[in-house]
MARFIVO-702646 format. One line per 10 residues: number of its first residue (from 1); their letters; for each residue x, y, z of N, C-alpha, C. Coordinates in nm, 4 decimals. Layout:
REM MARFIVO-702646
NUM = A = X:Y:Z:X:Y:Z:X:Y:Z; ...
This chain:
REM MARFIVO-702646
1 = XXXXXXXXXX = 12.8820:10.9359:14.2185:12.8360:11.0721:14.2274:12.8583:11.1461:14.0963; 12.9455:11.0931:14.0108:12.9676:11.1570:13.8823:12.8552:11.1252:13.7837; 12.7877:11.0131:13.8043:12.6850:10.9706:13.7094:12.5444:11.0159:13.7480; 12.5208:11.0416:13.8771:12.3870:11.0738:13.9247:12.3921:11.1984:14.0124; 12.2874:11.2742:14.0087:12.2749:11.3857:14.1015:12.2360:11.3287:14.2379; 12.3060:11.3710:14.3405:12.2776:11.3247:14.4763:12.2195:11.4416:14.5555; 12.1022:11.4196:14.6120:12.0368:11.5220:14.6915:12.0545:11.4890:14.8390; 12.0942:11.5881:14.9163:12.1131:11.5673:15.0590:11.9796:11.5562:15.1313; 11.9781:11.4709:15.2314:11.8631:11.4641:15.3206:11.8793:11.5750:15.4237; 11.7766:11.6529:15.4385:11.7812:11.7649:15.5322:11.6638:11.7535:15.6282
11 = XXXXXXXXXX = 11.6630:11.8384:15.7267:11.5508:11.8412:15.8198:11.4205:11.8698:15.7458; 11.4260:11.9554:15.6443:11.3064:11.9871:15.5670:11.2548:11.8643:15.4914; 11.3465:11.7841:15.4354:11.3057:11.6609:15.3670:11.2385:11.5664:15.4663; 11.2953:11.5520:15.5844:11.2378:11.4633:15.6869:11.0984:11.5113:15.7277; 11.0827:11.6406:15.7479:10.9505:11.6946:15.7841:10.8486:11.6745:15.6719; 10.8922:11.6967:15.5492:10.8018:11.6784:15.4349:10.7669:11.5307:15.4190; 10.8625:11.4428:15.4428:10.8358:11.2986:15.4364:10.7335:11.2584:15.5425; 10.7469:11.3126:15.6619:10.6495:11.2835:15.7672:10.5101:11.3280:15.7247; 10.5024:11.4409:15.6565:10.3735:11.4872:15.6045:10.3209:11.3917:15.4977; 10.4124:11.3386:15.4149:10.3726:11.2405:15.3129:10.3173:11.1129:15.3739
21 = XXXXXXXXXX = 10.3737:11.0722:15.4867:10.3213:10.9557:15.5584:10.1817:10.9865:15.6096; 10.1669:11.1019:15.6716:10.0381:11.1396:15.7305:9.9301:11.1649:15.6244; 9.9633:11.2452:15.5250:9.8611:11.2897:15.4292:9.8362:11.1922:15.3144; 9.9402:11.1189:15.2724:9.9275:11.0320:15.1548:9.9405:10.8842:15.1886; 9.9593:10.8549:15.3167:9.9670:10.7163:15.3646:10.0798:10.6374:15.2982; 10.1908:10.7056:15.2676:10.3094:10.6391:15.2147:10.3881:10.5793:15.3304; 10.4652:10.4736:15.3026:10.5571:10.4308:15.4072:10.6685:10.5357:15.4126; 10.7431:10.5380:15.5228:10.8371:10.6489:15.5416:10.9401:10.6590:15.4296; 10.9975:10.5473:15.3861:11.1059:10.5550:15.2867:11.0531:10.6029:15.1515; 10.9360:10.5575:15.1114:10.8751:10.6097:14.9883:10.8418:10.7575:15.0055
31 = XXXXXXXXXX = 10.7973:10.7951:15.1236:10.7669:10.9357:15.1508:10.8932:11.0211:15.1446; 11.0043:10.9666:15.1874:11.1290:11.0426:15.1809:11.1715:11.0647:15.0352; 11.1549:10.9636:14.9512:11.1845:10.9802:14.8079:11.0898:11.0834:14.7483; 10.9603:11.0724:14.7804:10.8624:11.1682:14.7298:10.8953:11.3104:14.7766; 10.9281:11.3252:14.9047:10.9581:11.4577:14.9599:11.0804:11.5189:14.8926; 11.1816:11.4389:14.8698:11.3023:11.4891:14.8023:11.2684:11.5348:14.6615; 11.1922:11.4529:14.5888:11.1523:11.4899:14.4529:11.0703:11.6187:14.4541; 10.9775:11.6280:14.5463:10.8912:11.7461:14.5533:10.9707:11.8716:14.5860; 11.0571:11.8635:14.6854:11.1317:11.9820:14.7278:11.2356:12.0259:14.6247; 11.2897:11.9306:14.5490:11.3881:11.9647:14.4466:11.3248:11.9777:14.3082
41 = XXXXXXXXXX = 11.1908:11.9779:14.3045:11.1123:11.9998:14.1832:11.1430:11.8984:14.0737; 11.1502:11.7715:14.1122:11.1673:11.6624:14.0161:11.0278:11.6097:13.9833; 10.9890:11.6086:13.8555:10.8511:11.5746:13.8225:10.8184:11.4257:13.8201; 10.9216:11.3386:13.8116:10.8970:11.1954:13.7963:10.9880:11.1163:13.8890; 10.9298:11.0126:13.9516:11.0056:10.9179:14.0329:10.9799:10.7794:13.9756; 11.0869:10.7039:13.9526:11.0721:10.5648:13.9115:11.0639:10.4800:14.0377; 10.9532:10.4083:14.0529:10.9327:10.3284:14.1733:10.8339:10.2169:14.1443; 10.8608:10.1008:14.1998:10.7658:9.9908:14.1879:10.6748:9.9834:14.3100; 10.6976:10.0695:14.4079:10.6260:10.0616:14.5350:10.5002:10.1468:14.5427; 10.4906:10.2490:14.4593:10.3748:10.3385:14.4623:10.2905:10.3074:14.3391
51 = XXXXXXXXXX = 10.1600:10.3221:14.3505:10.0700:10.2908:14.2393:10.1185:10.3592:14.1116; 10.1432:10.2816:14.0056:10.1923:10.3422:13.8814:10.0948:10.4464:13.8282; 10.1493:10.5570:13.7828:10.0673:10.6643:13.7301:10.0147:10.7584:13.8365; 10.0360:10.7243:13.9627:9.9916:10.8123:14.0708:10.0698:10.9427:14.0650; 10.0030:11.0512:14.0930:10.0678:11.1816:14.1025:10.0314:11.2412:14.2377; 10.1340:11.2727:14.3151:10.1136:11.3314:14.4471:10.1774:11.4691:14.4500; 10.0959:11.5705:14.4529:10.1423:11.7089:14.4611:10.2483:11.7397:14.3553; 10.2212:11.6984:14.2338:10.3096:11.7310:14.1225:10.4194:11.6309:14.0945; 10.4341:11.5276:14.1771:10.5354:11.4241:14.1540:10.4640:11.3003:14.1004; 10.5022:11.2590:13.9807:10.4405:11.1438:13.9152:10.5256:11.0200:13.9405
61 = XXXXXXXXXX = 10.4613:10.9086:13.9719:10.5314:10.7825:13.9950:10.5143:10.6916:13.8741; 10.6252:10.6381:13.8270:10.6259:10.5494:13.7111:10.6962:10.4205:13.7524; 10.6332:10.3066:13.7232:10.6920:10.1772:13.7563:10.7768:10.1294:13.6381; 10.9093:10.1246:13.6536:10.9946:10.0821:13.5424:10.9848:9.9325:13.5134; 10.9179:9.8571:13.6008:10.9009:9.7135:13.5791:10.7656:9.6790:13.5192; 10.6819:9.7795:13.4971:10.5522:9.7593:13.4347:10.5733:9.7170:13.2897; 10.4917:9.6248:13.2431:10.5048:9.5742:13.1053:10.4905:9.6864:13.0023; 10.4152:9.7902:13.0348:10.3946:9.9009:12.9410:10.5096:10.0025:12.9417; 10.6003:9.9908:13.0371:10.7108:10.0869:13.0461:10.8075:10.0653:12.9306; 10.8386:10.1722:12.8603:10.9353:10.1688:12.7499:11.0440:10.2692:12.7793
71 = XXXXX = 11.1648:10.2207:12.8035:11.2762:10.3081:12.8366:11.2993:10.4125:12.7277; 11.2811:10.3756:12.6040:11.3043:10.4693:12.4928:11.2123:10.5907:12.5007; 11.0965:10.5766:12.5640:11.0050:10.6896:12.5783:11.0605:10.8004:12.6680; 11.1639:10.7698:12.7449:11.2176:10.8646:12.8423:11.3441:10.9331:12.7955; 11.3820:10.9099:12.6710:11.5020:10.9776:12.6167:11.4649:11.0749:12.5096
């Protein structure tokens, strides 16, 4: 917890995740990550599960395992 910010799961996150499943056809766990990012105004999520470069309501998904991904670009 000292190295990473931890966001609590709340009823609002669960409701927003359910909307992400319905509206964006995400699986629930990806929708929960997306909902948390959206509600806490995080612009980027690192994920190999969502189409790289996809942006859903202001949250951009980046695949850190993509050959084009360069960690140095994020510092």
